[in-house]
N, CA, C and O of each residue as an XYZ file, in Angstrom:
924
protein
N       3.524     -4.775     25.411
C       2.139     -4.966     24.982
C       1.333     -3.712     25.317
O       1.437     -3.176     26.420
N       0.548     -3.260     24.379
C      -0.235     -2.043     24.545
C      -1.358     -2.240     25.561
O      -2.062     -3.249     25.521
N      -1.526     -1.290     26.461
C      -2.617     -1.320     27.431
C      -3.892     -0.873     26.732
O      -3.993      0.270     26.285
N      -4.861     -1.770     26.638
C      -6.103     -1.473     25.915
C      -7.256     -1.129     26.848
O      -8.392     -0.975     26.399
N      -6.976     -1.008     28.129
C      -8.056     -0.764     29.085
C      -8.744      0.576     28.855
O      -9.908      0.750     29.214
N      -8.025      1.519     28.259
C      -8.619      2.836     27.993
C      -8.704      3.136     26.498
O      -8.938      4.277     26.099
N      -8.512      2.097     25.672
C      -8.543      2.298     24.218
C      -9.948      2.706     23.773
O     -10.919      2.006     24.061
N     -10.054      3.819     23.083
C     -11.346      4.354     22.658
C     -11.533      4.319     21.144
O     -12.412      4.993     20.607
N     -10.715      3.540     20.465
C     -10.798      3.494     19.014
C      -9.880      4.517     18.378
O      -9.150      5.233     19.064
N      -9.928      4.573     17.053
C      -9.046      5.457     16.280
C      -9.869      6.315     15.332
O     -11.005      5.965     15.011
N      -9.313      7.426     14.883
C     -10.008      8.210     13.868
C     -10.104      7.425     12.562
O      -9.196      6.668     12.221
N     -11.189      7.605     11.845
C     -11.306      6.990     10.523
C     -10.288      7.629      9.582
O     -10.079      8.842      9.630
N      -9.655      6.831      8.732
C      -8.720      7.420      7.774
C      -9.429      8.430      6.874
O     -10.551      8.202      6.421
N      -8.761      9.530      6.629
C      -9.267     10.567      5.736
C      -8.200     10.865      4.685
O      -7.032     10.525      4.874
N      -8.591     11.494      3.586
C      -7.586     11.864      2.587
C      -6.449     12.658      3.230
O      -6.682     13.560      4.034
N      -5.232     12.309      2.865
C      -4.077     12.935      3.515
C      -2.955     13.104      2.504
O      -2.814     12.312      1.572
N      -2.165     14.139      2.701
C      -0.979     14.368      1.877
C       0.248     14.021      2.705
O       0.411     14.504      3.825
N       1.111     13.176      2.141
C       2.294     12.711      2.845
C       3.514     12.940      1.964
O       3.546     12.509      0.812
N       4.505     13.614      2.506
C       5.695     13.971      1.726
C       6.866     13.062      2.052
O       7.198     12.859      3.220
N       7.487     12.519      1.023
C       8.702     11.754      1.183
C       9.834     12.376      0.401
O       9.692     13.469     -0.148
N      10.951     11.690      0.348
C      12.098     12.187     -0.419
C      11.935     11.906     -1.902
O      12.360     12.698     -2.744
N      11.311     10.764     -2.219
C      11.151     10.342     -3.605
C       9.737     10.546     -4.141
O       9.548     10.762     -5.338
N       8.758     10.479     -3.263
C       7.362     10.437     -3.695
C       6.494     11.294     -2.785
O       6.778     11.456     -1.598
N       5.438     11.833     -3.363
C       4.385     12.491     -2.599
C       3.133     11.646     -2.712
O       2.729     11.262     -3.810
N       2.519     11.358     -1.574
C       1.235     10.660     -1.535
C       0.159     11.731     -1.429
O       0.154     12.525     -0.488
N      -0.758     11.749     -2.404
C      -1.762     12.813     -2.476
C      -3.171     12.237     -2.456
O      -3.410     11.170     -3.022
N      -4.105     12.929     -1.810
C      -5.510     12.500     -1.868
C      -6.018     12.565     -3.305
O      -5.803     13.561     -3.995
N      -6.684     11.519     -3.753
C      -7.209     11.497     -5.116
C      -8.255     12.580     -5.306
O      -9.178     12.719     -4.504
N      -8.100     13.339     -6.369
C      -9.076     14.350     -6.788
C      -9.319     14.141     -8.280
O      -8.392     14.212     -9.086
N     -10.550     13.889     -8.628
C     -10.873     13.529    -10.012
C     -10.350     14.554    -11.013
O      -9.710     14.185    -11.997
N     -10.614     15.820    -10.773
C     -10.225     16.850    -11.737
C      -8.707     16.899    -11.920
O      -8.211     17.150    -13.018
N      -7.991     16.661    -10.845
C      -6.530     16.747    -10.882
C      -5.876     15.461    -11.347
O      -4.874     15.490    -12.062
N      -6.448     14.317    -10.937
C      -5.712     13.061    -11.044
C      -6.249     12.027    -12.017
O      -5.494     11.142    -12.419
N      -7.509     12.090    -12.417
C      -8.071     10.985    -13.200
C      -7.248     10.674    -14.438
O      -6.788      9.544    -14.602
N      -7.053     11.652    -15.310
C      -6.313     11.404    -16.549
C      -4.857     11.048    -16.254
O      -4.287     10.166    -16.897
N      -4.263     11.732    -15.287
C      -2.862     11.478    -14.961
C      -2.673     10.067    -14.396
O      -1.687      9.397    -14.704
N      -3.621      9.624    -13.570
C      -3.520      8.285    -13.004
C      -3.750      7.229    -14.069
O      -3.039      6.225    -14.114
N      -4.737      7.447    -14.925
C      -4.992      6.530    -16.040
C      -3.734      6.377    -16.899
O      -3.342      5.264    -17.251
N      -3.114      7.499    -17.229
C      -1.895      7.466    -18.039
C      -0.752      6.789    -17.280
O       0.004      6.005    -17.854
N      -0.634      7.099    -15.989
C       0.446      6.543    -15.188
C       0.352      5.038    -15.011
O       1.359      4.361    -14.803
N      -0.882      4.514    -15.096
C      -1.084      3.070    -14.992
C      -1.083      2.391    -16.356
O      -1.336      1.191    -16.464
N      -0.793      3.178    -17.405
C      -0.589      2.584    -18.720
C      -1.756      2.671    -19.666
O      -1.759      1.990    -20.691
N      -2.771      3.499    -19.357
C      -3.931      3.568    -20.249
C      -4.607      2.209    -20.319
O      -4.895      1.607    -19.285
N      -4.864      1.720    -21.525
C      -5.536      0.429    -21.655
C      -4.670     -0.745    -21.190
O      -5.163     -1.865    -21.051
N      -3.394     -0.491    -20.954
C      -2.546     -1.528    -20.362
C      -2.866     -1.738    -18.884
O      -2.262     -2.577    -18.216
N      -3.820     -0.964    -18.391
C      -4.234     -1.100    -16.999
C      -4.832     -2.481    -16.722
O      -4.692     -3.009    -15.618
N      -5.493     -3.061    -17.715
C      -6.165     -4.341    -17.472
C      -5.194     -5.478    -17.162
O      -5.414     -6.209    -16.197
N      -4.126     -5.654    -17.945
C      -3.137     -6.655    -17.538
C      -2.477     -6.317    -16.197
O      -2.155     -7.212    -15.416
N      -2.279     -5.018    -15.938
C      -1.663     -4.594    -14.688
C      -2.529     -4.990    -13.495
O      -2.023     -5.371    -12.440
N      -3.858     -4.891    -13.687
C      -4.801     -5.171    -12.604
C      -5.459     -6.541    -12.772
O      -6.631     -6.719    -12.439
N      -4.713     -7.487    -13.283
C      -5.244     -8.835    -13.520
C      -5.961     -9.392    -12.301
O      -6.994    -10.048    -12.434
N      -5.427     -9.141    -11.125
C      -5.966     -9.761     -9.915
C      -6.956     -8.877     -9.168
O      -7.419     -9.246     -8.089
N      -7.287     -7.709     -9.729
C      -8.369     -6.914     -9.155
C      -9.689     -7.614     -9.442
O      -9.816     -8.314    -10.446
N     -10.664     -7.430     -8.572
C     -11.919     -8.180     -8.685
C     -12.867     -7.628     -9.746
O     -13.688     -8.370    -10.285
N     -12.764     -6.339    -10.051
C     -13.740     -5.735    -10.970
C     -13.478     -6.194    -12.419
O     -12.356     -6.572    -12.754
N     -14.512     -6.161    -13.272
C     -14.311     -6.506    -14.689
C     -13.282     -5.581    -15.337
O     -13.009     -4.490    -14.836
N     -12.718     -6.031    -16.454
C     -11.780     -5.189    -17.184
C     -12.436     -3.875    -17.585
O     -13.643     -3.809    -17.816
N     -11.623     -2.839    -17.663
C     -12.104     -1.518    -18.058
C     -12.110     -1.399    -19.578
O     -11.162     -1.812    -20.246
N     -13.190     -0.828    -20.120
C     -13.258     -0.572    -21.558
C     -12.585      0.747    -21.915
O     -12.345      1.025    -23.090
N     -12.279      1.559    -20.909
C     -11.655      2.854    -21.140
C     -11.645      3.658    -19.861
O     -11.997      3.158    -18.793
N     -11.238      4.913    -19.981
C     -11.084      5.763    -18.802
C     -12.416      6.028    -18.099
O     -12.444      6.239    -16.886
N     -13.520      6.018    -18.850
C     -14.814      6.257    -18.224
C     -15.177      5.129    -17.253
O     -15.740      5.377    -16.187
N     -14.852      3.902    -17.628
C     -15.077      2.778    -16.718
C     -14.192      2.903    -15.468
O     -14.636      2.644    -14.349
N     -12.964      3.296    -15.679
C     -12.038      3.480    -14.568
C     -12.556      4.565    -13.630
O     -12.507      4.421    -12.408
N     -13.044      5.632    -14.206
C     -13.618      6.740    -13.428
C     -14.811      6.249    -12.601
O     -14.924      6.562    -11.416
N     -15.688      5.487    -13.230
C     -16.876      4.985    -12.526
C     -16.488      4.046    -11.396
O     -17.092      4.068    -10.323
N     -15.472      3.217    -11.643
C     -15.015      2.297    -10.597
C     -14.430      3.058     -9.414
O     -14.750      2.755     -8.265
N     -13.579      4.039     -9.681
C     -13.003      4.834     -8.608
C     -14.085      5.544     -7.809
O     -14.035      5.585     -6.580
N     -15.059      6.099     -8.511
C     -16.153      6.781     -7.826
C     -16.912      5.808     -6.935
O     -17.274      6.143     -5.807
N     -17.151      4.600     -7.443
C     -17.908      3.620     -6.689
C     -17.200      3.137     -5.435
O     -17.819      3.019     -4.377
N     -15.900      2.857     -5.545
C     -15.194      2.336     -4.370
C     -15.046      3.407     -3.297
O     -14.902      3.098     -2.115
N     -15.083      4.658     -3.716
C     -14.982      5.730     -2.732
C     -16.338      6.050     -2.105
O     -16.455      6.140     -0.883
N     -17.355      6.219     -2.937
C     -18.653      6.642     -2.409
C     -19.436      5.494     -1.791
O     -20.126      5.691     -0.791
N     -19.345      4.299     -2.367
C     -20.089      3.151     -1.845
C     -19.234      2.261     -0.952
O     -19.710      1.711      0.041
N     -17.969      2.129     -1.321
C     -17.090      1.241     -0.559
C     -16.370      1.910      0.593
O     -15.816      1.235      1.460
N     -16.374      3.238      0.609
C     -15.704      3.955      1.681
C     -14.192      3.964      1.594
O     -13.511      4.263      2.576
N     -13.654      3.635      0.408
C     -12.207      3.651      0.247
C     -11.685      5.088      0.255
O     -12.362      6.007     -0.206
N     -10.492      5.268      0.777
C      -9.793      6.555      0.707
C      -8.644      6.369     -0.273
O      -7.630      5.754      0.055
N      -8.809      6.902     -1.471
C      -7.841      6.694     -2.543
C      -6.716      7.715     -2.461
O      -6.948      8.923     -2.395
N      -5.497      7.200     -2.468
C      -4.299      8.035     -2.470
C      -3.494      7.734     -3.730
O      -3.355      6.577     -4.125
N      -2.969      8.775     -4.350
C      -2.164      8.586     -5.557
C      -0.707      8.920     -5.243
O      -0.413      9.693     -4.332
N       0.189      8.324     -6.013
C       1.621      8.500     -5.815
C       2.185      9.369     -6.936
O       1.993      9.084     -8.118
N       2.885     10.432     -6.544
C       3.495     11.327     -7.525
C       5.023     11.291     -7.377
O       5.566     11.531     -6.299
N       5.680     10.990     -8.463
C       7.142     10.977     -8.507
C       7.643     12.412     -8.343
O       7.315     13.270     -9.162
N       8.417     12.684     -7.320
C       8.859     14.058     -7.064
C       9.889     14.526     -8.083
O      10.060     15.728     -8.284
N      10.574     13.594     -8.725
C      11.574     13.980     -9.720
C      10.928     14.391    -11.036
O      11.324     15.389    -11.640
N       9.944     13.632    -11.479
C       9.312     13.907    -12.772
C       8.016     14.700    -12.646
O       7.568     15.311    -13.616
N       7.412     14.696    -11.468
C       6.135     15.351    -11.270
C       4.947     14.543    -11.759
O       3.815     15.024    -11.710
N       5.180     13.325    -12.230
C       4.106     12.514    -12.805
C       3.452     11.608    -11.766
O       4.101     11.146    -10.828
N       2.154     11.364    -11.952
C       1.423     10.406    -11.136
C       1.789      9.006    -11.619
O       1.715      8.718    -12.814
N       2.185      8.135    -10.686
C       2.747      6.846    -11.098
C       2.051      5.639    -10.468
O       2.381      4.502    -10.804
N       1.102      5.860     -9.569
C       0.439      4.721     -8.947
C      -0.592      5.153     -7.928
O      -0.870      6.341     -7.770
N      -1.158      4.171     -7.235
C      -2.196      4.467     -6.243
C      -2.272      3.338     -5.220
O      -1.764      2.237     -5.433
N      -2.924      3.651     -4.104
C      -3.320      2.660     -3.100
C      -4.475      3.280     -2.318
O      -4.735      4.480     -2.416
N      -5.163      2.444     -1.541
C      -6.353      2.906     -0.829
C      -6.335      2.436      0.619
O      -5.957      1.301      0.909
N      -6.747      3.320      1.524
C      -7.127      2.874      2.854
C      -8.554      2.350      2.729
O      -9.425      3.055      2.221
N      -8.804      1.123      3.186
C     -10.105      0.525      2.956
C     -10.491     -0.396      4.117
O      -9.656     -0.815      4.919
N     -11.791     -0.689      4.169
C     -12.350     -1.570      5.201
C     -11.887     -1.168      6.596
O     -11.502     -2.013      7.404
N     -11.929      0.112      6.863
C     -11.492      0.605      8.169
C     -12.453      0.161      9.265
O     -13.671      0.188      9.092
N     -11.888     -0.242     10.381
C     -12.641     -0.598     11.584
C     -12.054      0.238     12.725
O     -11.278     -0.273     13.532
N     -12.420      1.517     12.795
C     -11.807      2.412     13.785
C     -12.023      1.961     15.225
O     -11.159      2.175     16.076
N     -13.163      1.340     15.505
C     -13.444      0.922     16.878
C     -12.413     -0.072     17.389
O     -12.072     -0.071     18.571
N     -11.916     -0.925     16.487
C     -10.926     -1.926     16.870
C      -9.512     -1.577     16.426
O      -8.566     -2.317     16.697
N      -9.372     -0.438     15.738
C      -8.046      0.000     15.311
C      -7.449     -0.843     14.209
O      -6.264     -1.172     14.239
N      -8.288     -1.198     13.218
C      -7.853     -2.050     12.111
C      -8.177     -1.369     10.789
O      -9.272     -0.831     10.623
N      -7.253     -1.386      9.861
C      -7.501     -0.838      8.526
C      -6.636     -1.600      7.529
O      -5.572     -2.117      7.871
N      -7.113     -1.658      6.298
C      -6.411     -2.376      5.226
C      -5.880     -1.393      4.193
O      -6.494     -0.356      3.941
N      -4.757     -1.716      3.606
C      -4.294     -1.030      2.410
C      -4.579     -1.963      1.238
O      -4.175     -3.125      1.252
N      -5.270     -1.455      0.231
C      -5.642     -2.302     -0.896
C      -5.864     -1.479     -2.147
O      -5.619     -0.273     -2.165
N      -6.333     -2.147     -3.203
C      -6.457     -1.461     -4.479
C      -5.123     -0.870     -4.888
O      -5.054      0.238     -5.421
N      -4.053     -1.631     -4.629
C      -2.691     -1.144     -4.867
C      -2.324     -1.359     -6.332
O      -2.435     -2.469     -6.852
N      -1.893     -0.299     -6.984
C      -1.476     -0.386     -8.387
C      -0.235      0.474     -8.590
O      -0.277      1.694     -8.427
N       0.858     -0.170     -8.944
C       2.109      0.521     -9.221
C       2.309      0.559    -10.731
O       2.439     -0.485    -11.371
N       2.335      1.760    -11.299
C       2.549      1.901    -12.725
C       3.978      1.555    -13.117
O       4.840      1.396    -12.252
N       4.234      1.437    -14.429
C       5.573      1.048    -14.904
C       6.697      1.934    -14.391
O       7.813      1.455    -14.187
N       6.423      3.225    -14.178
C       7.480      4.137    -13.730
C       7.925      3.870    -12.300
O       8.943      4.405    -11.863
N       7.174      3.046    -11.561
C       7.558      2.725    -10.185
C       8.455      1.498    -10.115
O       9.050      1.210     -9.077
N       8.544      0.786    -11.217
C       9.307     -0.468    -11.233
C      10.791     -0.222    -10.971
O      11.405      0.653    -11.582
N      11.352     -1.005    -10.056
C      12.781     -0.950     -9.735
C      13.235      0.443     -9.301
O      14.326      0.890     -9.653
N      12.383      1.120     -8.533
C      12.715      2.427     -7.963
C      12.360      2.399     -6.475
O      11.674      1.482     -6.024
N      12.816      3.389     -5.714
C      12.434      3.465     -4.296
C      11.019      3.991     -4.079
O      10.553      4.049     -2.941
N      10.328      4.375     -5.150
C       9.045      5.056     -5.000
C       8.019      4.222     -4.247
O       7.369      4.720     -3.329
N       7.869      2.959     -4.628
C       6.822      2.151     -4.014
C       7.124      1.897     -2.539
O       6.227      1.957     -1.698
N       8.387      1.615     -2.230
C       8.750      1.366     -0.836
C       8.474      2.590      0.024
O       7.913      2.478      1.115
N       8.868      3.756     -0.468
C       8.643      4.966      0.321
C       7.159      5.282      0.437
O       6.703      5.695      1.503
N       6.396      5.097     -0.634
C       4.960      5.380     -0.586
C       4.277      4.528      0.477
O       3.442      5.025      1.232
N       4.630      3.253      0.536
C       3.981      2.372      1.510
C       4.515      2.588      2.924
O       3.794      2.372      3.898
N       5.746      3.004      3.040
C       6.261      3.428      4.346
C       5.454      4.620      4.852
O       5.035      4.637      6.009
N       5.234      5.612      3.996
C       4.497      6.807      4.401
C       3.066      6.466      4.804
O       2.553      6.998      5.788
N       2.422      5.581      4.045
C       1.042      5.212      4.357
C       0.957      4.432      5.668
O       0.041      4.647      6.461
N       1.908      3.529      5.895
C       1.915      2.773      7.151
C       2.236      3.682      8.327
O       1.619      3.567      9.386
N       3.182      4.571      8.155
C       3.538      5.495      9.233
C       2.345      6.343      9.640
O       2.131      6.591     10.827
N       1.575      6.785      8.668
C       0.390      7.584      8.976
C      -0.609      6.771      9.797
O      -1.191      7.278     10.756
N      -0.801      5.520      9.421
C      -1.754      4.652     10.120
C      -1.339      4.444     11.574
O      -2.162      4.581     12.479
N      -0.070      4.115     11.803
C       0.378      3.793     13.153
C       0.719      5.035     13.981
O       0.271      5.165     15.120
N       1.508      5.941     13.412
C       2.010      7.070     14.203
C       1.006      8.205     14.332
O       0.900      8.819     15.394
N       0.271      8.489     13.268
C      -0.660      9.617     13.299
C      -2.047      9.225     13.798
O      -2.672      9.967     14.555
N      -2.530      8.049     13.368
C      -3.903      7.646     13.689
C      -3.982      6.637     14.834
O      -5.061      6.419     15.385
N      -2.874      6.027     15.194
C      -2.850      5.128     16.337
C      -3.470      3.764     16.131
O      -3.941      3.148     17.087
N      -3.479      3.279     14.894
C      -4.101      1.974     14.622
C      -3.264      0.841     15.206
O      -2.055      0.968     15.400
N      -3.948     -0.273     15.480
C      -3.331     -1.452     16.082
C      -2.915     -2.483     15.043
O      -1.995     -3.267     15.279
N      -3.589     -2.488     13.891
C      -3.392     -3.536     12.889
C      -3.575     -2.937     11.498
O      -4.516     -2.187     11.241
N      -2.653     -3.287     10.617
C      -2.653     -2.796      9.236
C      -2.608     -4.031      8.340
O      -1.692     -4.845      8.452
N      -3.585     -4.173      7.457
C      -3.743     -5.402      6.676
C      -3.397     -5.211      5.205
O      -3.527     -4.123      4.645
N      -2.957     -6.294      4.609
C      -2.695     -6.381      3.162
C      -3.296     -7.703      2.718
O      -2.950     -8.751      3.264
N      -4.185     -7.676      1.744
C      -4.792     -8.901      1.236
C      -4.653     -8.915     -0.275
O      -4.653     -7.868     -0.922
N      -4.534    -10.114     -0.831
C      -4.411    -10.219     -2.284
C      -4.865    -11.603     -2.741
O      -4.960    -12.544     -1.952
N      -5.138    -11.692     -4.019
C      -5.433    -12.988     -4.635
C      -4.274    -13.933     -4.311
O      -3.107    -13.566     -4.446
N      -4.603    -15.130     -3.889
C      -3.549    -16.066     -3.502
C      -2.601    -16.410     -4.646
O      -1.468    -16.829     -4.408
N      -3.060    -16.234     -5.892
C      -2.202    -16.515     -7.043
C      -1.331    -15.317     -7.442
O      -0.491    -15.423     -8.334
N      -1.540    -14.188     -6.777
C      -0.800    -12.979     -7.117
C       0.553    -12.987     -6.398
O       0.729    -12.336     -5.368
N       1.483    -13.723     -6.954
C       2.778    -13.899     -6.302
C       3.556    -12.588     -6.146
O       4.193    -12.396     -5.110
N       3.532    -11.669     -7.135
C       4.236    -10.394     -6.918
C       3.693     -9.621     -5.715
O       4.465     -9.025     -4.964
N       2.367     -9.627     -5.527
C       1.789     -8.918     -4.391
C       2.171     -9.586     -3.079
O       2.467     -8.904     -2.098
N       2.165    -10.909     -3.057
C       2.545    -11.628     -1.849
C       4.010    -11.337     -1.486
O       4.346    -11.119     -0.323
N       4.859    -11.341     -2.503
C       6.276    -11.063     -2.272
C       6.477     -9.652     -1.751
O       7.271     -9.422     -0.838
N       5.748     -8.701     -2.342
C       5.857     -7.307     -1.922
C       5.410     -7.130     -0.482
O       6.072     -6.436      0.290
N       4.299     -7.746     -0.111
C       3.801     -7.631      1.258
C       4.857     -8.105      2.259
O       5.107     -7.438      3.262
N       5.466     -9.240      1.990
C       6.465     -9.777      2.904
C       7.726     -8.905      2.905
O       8.367     -8.742      3.943
N       8.078     -8.353      1.757
C       9.242     -7.468      1.703
C       9.022     -6.241      2.579
O       9.949     -5.784      3.247
N       7.802     -5.704      2.584
C       7.520     -4.520      3.387
C       7.455     -4.810      4.879
O       7.498     -3.884      5.690
N       7.352     -6.068      5.248
C       7.301     -6.402      6.664
C       5.972     -6.927      7.155
O       5.800     -7.156      8.352
N       5.017     -7.124      6.241
C       3.751     -7.755      6.616
C       3.985     -9.238      6.879
O       4.821     -9.864      6.227
N       3.254     -9.793      7.827
C       3.341    -11.210      8.168
C       2.209    -11.990      7.518
O       1.044    -11.610      7.633
N       2.545    -13.068      6.843
C       1.533    -13.930      6.224
C       0.763    -14.663      7.314
O       1.356    -15.275      8.202
N      -0.570    -14.594      7.239
C      -1.417    -15.190      8.273
C      -2.220    -16.389      7.778
O      -2.744    -17.152      8.589
N      -2.326    -16.568      6.472
C      -3.064    -17.711      5.970
C      -3.880    -17.368      4.738
O      -3.841    -16.241      4.247
N      -4.617    -18.349      4.246
C      -5.417    -18.201      3.031
C      -6.888    -18.438      3.362
O      -7.243    -19.458      3.952
N      -7.734    -17.490      2.979
C      -9.181    -17.645      3.088
C      -9.663    -18.295      1.791
O      -9.707    -17.650      0.744
N     -10.019    -19.561      1.870
C     -10.422    -20.302      0.679
C     -11.812    -19.871      0.235
O     -12.700    -19.620      1.051
N     -11.978    -19.790     -1.106
C     -13.263    -19.382     -1.701
C     -13.808    -18.131     -1.024
O     -14.981    -18.051     -0.660
N     -12.930    -17.176     -0.871
C     -13.261    -15.949     -0.150
C     -14.204    -15.047     -0.926
O     -15.078    -14.402     -0.347
N     -14.018    -15.006     -2.264
C     -14.843    -14.102     -3.068
C     -14.750    -14.503     -4.538
O     -13.974    -15.379     -4.920
N     -15.571    -13.830     -5.351
C     -15.498    -14.003     -6.794
C     -14.700    -12.856     -7.391
O     -14.840    -11.706     -6.977
N     -13.863    -13.178     -8.365
C     -13.047    -12.179     -9.034
C     -13.100    -12.429    -10.529
O     -12.641    -13.462    -11.018
N     -13.669    -11.463    -11.252
C     -13.799    -11.593    -12.704
C     -14.483    -12.908    -13.090
O     -14.092    -13.562    -14.058
N     -15.504    -13.283    -12.323
C     -16.281    -14.473    -12.633
C     -15.635    -15.780    -12.242
O     -16.107    -16.846    -12.638
N     -14.549    -15.720    -11.463
C     -13.854    -16.935    -11.034
C     -13.647    -16.892     -9.518
O     -13.746    -15.839     -8.890
N     -13.356    -18.068     -8.950
C     -13.086    -18.129     -7.524
C     -11.781    -17.405     -7.192
O     -10.810    -17.442     -7.948
N     -11.797    -16.751     -6.039
C     -10.559    -16.162     -5.510
C     -10.336    -16.665     -4.085
O     -11.169    -16.455     -3.203
N      -9.209    -17.327     -3.874
C      -8.700    -17.590     -2.537
C      -7.837    -16.389     -2.165
O      -7.011    -15.947     -2.963
N      -8.021    -15.865     -0.972
C      -7.348    -14.634     -0.586
C      -6.277    -14.878      0.461
O      -6.535    -15.475      1.506
N      -5.070    -14.406      0.167
C      -3.968    -14.471      1.132
C      -4.021    -13.237      2.026
O      -4.143    -12.112      1.540
N      -3.929    -13.456      3.337
C      -4.007    -12.381      4.325
C      -2.629    -12.134      4.935
O      -1.909    -13.066      5.295
N      -2.286    -10.849      5.040
C      -1.056    -10.410      5.680
C      -1.391     -9.270      6.639
O      -2.398     -8.583      6.468
N      -0.553     -9.075      7.635
C      -0.757     -7.933      8.526
C       0.563     -7.508      9.151
O       1.521     -8.279      9.209
N       0.590     -6.261      9.618
C       1.583     -5.816     10.575
C       0.818     -5.182     11.725
O      -0.255     -4.615     11.518
N       1.361     -5.274     12.939
C       0.661     -4.757     14.104
C       1.518     -3.726     14.828
O       2.719     -3.608     14.589
N       0.871     -2.989     15.713
C       1.530     -1.843     16.324
C       2.794     -2.216     17.097
O       3.758     -1.451     17.117
N       2.795     -3.389     17.733
C       3.983     -3.798     18.471
C       5.179     -4.076     17.580
O       6.321     -3.988     18.032
N       4.934     -4.408     16.323
C       6.003     -4.678     15.359
C       6.468     -3.417     14.641
O       7.570     -3.368     14.093
N       5.615     -2.405     14.652
C       5.850     -1.235     13.818
C       7.177     -0.519     14.105
O       7.860     -0.158     13.147
N       7.582     -0.294     15.351
C       8.841      0.431     15.549
C      10.022     -0.196     14.820
O      10.836      0.525     14.243
N      10.133     -1.517     14.833
C      11.237     -2.168     14.135
C      11.049     -2.087     12.626
O      12.006     -1.826     11.896
N       9.830     -2.306     12.153
C       9.554     -2.213     10.717
C       9.836     -0.792     10.225
O      10.412     -0.600      9.154
N       9.427      0.191     11.013
C       9.670      1.593     10.668
C      11.160      1.892     10.589
O      11.620      2.544      9.652
N      11.907      1.417     11.570
C      13.351      1.653     11.578
C      14.014      1.038     10.353
O      14.939      1.620      9.786
N      13.540     -0.147      9.942
C      14.099     -0.789      8.749
C      13.784      0.016      7.494
O      14.655      0.226      6.650
N      12.534      0.466      7.372
C      12.158      1.320      6.242
C      13.080      2.541      6.180
O      13.620      2.863      5.122
N      13.252      3.206      7.302
C      14.008      4.459      7.309
C      15.486      4.222      7.016
O      16.133      5.040      6.362
N      16.014      3.110      7.497
C      17.413      2.787      7.183
C      17.570      2.471      5.699
O      18.559      2.861      5.078
N      16.593      1.763      5.134
C      16.660      1.426      3.707
C      16.543      2.684      2.847
O      17.230      2.814      1.834
N      15.672      3.606      3.252
C      15.426      4.820      2.472
C      16.509      5.879      2.655
O      16.529      6.871      1.926
N      17.398      5.685      3.605
C      18.455      6.655      3.866
C      19.343      6.840      2.636
O      19.640      5.869      1.941
N      19.771      8.072      2.361
C      20.693      8.292      1.227
C      21.934      7.419      1.300
O      22.507      7.065      0.270
N      22.354      7.068      2.516
C      23.550      6.222      2.672
C      23.349      4.820      2.124
O      24.319      4.094      1.905
N      22.086      4.429      1.900
C      21.818      3.071      1.423
C      21.732      2.987     -0.100
O      21.356      1.954     -0.653
N      22.082      4.076     -0.766
C      22.028      4.087     -2.227
C      23.363      4.541     -2.799
O      24.002      5.457     -2.281
N      23.769      3.883     -3.875
C      24.986      4.282     -4.575
C      24.702      5.531     -5.399
O      23.558      5.976     -5.493
N      25.733      6.085     -5.985
C      25.578      7.304     -6.772
C      24.645      7.108     -7.959
O      23.979      8.049     -8.391
N      24.596      5.879     -8.489
C      23.708      5.612     -9.614
C      22.336      5.086     -9.162
O      21.560      4.585     -9.976
N      22.047      5.203     -7.866
C      20.706      4.914     -7.376
C      20.411      3.483     -7.001
O      19.254      3.137     -6.765
N      21.433      2.633     -6.937
C      21.209      1.242     -6.585
C      21.282      1.066     -5.066
O      22.072      1.723     -4.388
N      20.433      0.159     -4.545
C      20.429     -0.093     -3.111
C      21.719     -0.781     -2.682
O      22.298     -1.572     -3.426
N      22.152     -0.464     -1.477
C      23.322     -1.123     -0.904
C      22.886     -2.379     -0.156
O      23.450     -3.455     -0.355
N      21.886     -2.236      0.699
C      21.356     -3.384      1.443
C      19.864     -3.532      1.165
O      19.156     -2.538      1.004
N      19.397     -4.755      1.109
C      17.988     -5.024      0.905
C      17.202     -4.705      2.170
O      17.722     -4.787      3.283
N      15.945     -4.344      1.977
C      15.077     -4.042      3.112
C      14.965     -5.245      4.041
O      15.015     -5.099      5.262
N      14.815     -6.427      3.465
C      14.686     -7.631      4.286
C      15.939     -7.879      5.125
O      15.846     -8.324      6.269
N      17.109     -7.590      4.557
C      18.358     -7.782      5.288
C      18.448     -6.827      6.479
O      18.859     -7.216      7.572
N      18.063     -5.584      6.251
C      18.098     -4.592      7.324
C      17.148     -4.998      8.446
O      17.500     -4.932      9.624
N      15.956     -5.414      8.073
C      14.963     -5.802      9.093
C      15.433     -7.030      9.867
O      15.235     -7.117     11.079
N      16.054     -7.978      9.167
C      16.571     -9.172      9.843
C      17.663     -8.804     10.833
O      17.714     -9.359     11.930
N      18.537     -7.874     10.461
C      19.603     -7.433     11.365
C      19.034     -6.747     12.595
O      19.505     -6.969     13.711
N      18.015     -5.909     12.391
C      17.398     -5.216     13.521
C      16.673     -6.213     14.434
O      16.698     -6.081     15.658
N      16.038     -7.193     13.829
C      15.340     -8.207     14.618
C      16.329     -9.018     15.446
O      16.088     -9.300     16.620
N      17.430     -9.384     14.829
C      18.456    -10.143     15.535
C      19.016     -9.324     16.704
O      19.238     -9.853     17.793
N      19.240     -8.028     16.462
C      19.759     -7.176     17.515
C      18.770     -7.000     18.667
O      19.163     -6.893     19.829
N      17.484     -6.974     18.325
C      16.458     -6.776     19.357
C      16.285     -7.989     20.234
O      15.849     -7.874     21.379
N      16.630     -9.173     19.701
C      16.427    -10.407     20.456
C      17.712    -10.947     21.065
O      17.705    -11.934     21.801
N      18.831    -10.271     20.739
C      20.135    -10.748     21.241
C      20.245    -10.552     22.758
O      21.267    -10.895     23.352
């Protein structure tokens, strides 16, 4: 258990560049990334992709631009984009948001994985890099993931990455003019070393066949490490 008697809080998350084997996480820059991110998320196909985002549907890239500007300047989000190192293309995004540096808590949200991230290691590595930065570089105690309770793919992804389901906040907010119950997930600093080890074992070249298929699932690796830690 971490000694908090001298805990003085954590630095606020700032734009950061994080390098992985498959993906680079880059600070969002409008001039560099707006069009590339719009294209990477499917252009007007972005609306079905972001069904569970709270903002109204986008009429085009200008609306998307205004939304990104708003969540950064008014909401304090730190937007990071994901670039596929093999193709050089921008393929998705996520945000550090609702940071509480005094208590060492921050959320990852506004997560959007474009079609090119589907069934690849890109998303897993991107979220490993973002979590590692939060815990190892910034010293945070708690990392949160929240989503619409009906967003089953997001819930499944959170649990696959090692977040723990904590419950549902009923009638938490309005989303696109309808009620949203929000599912809350978290990982904490005491859990991070094992979660990190599982990520790194899964991402290891030894865990992939020559044609790029995984040998062991992330959940299986984490379960084995957990069993070993408690044996």
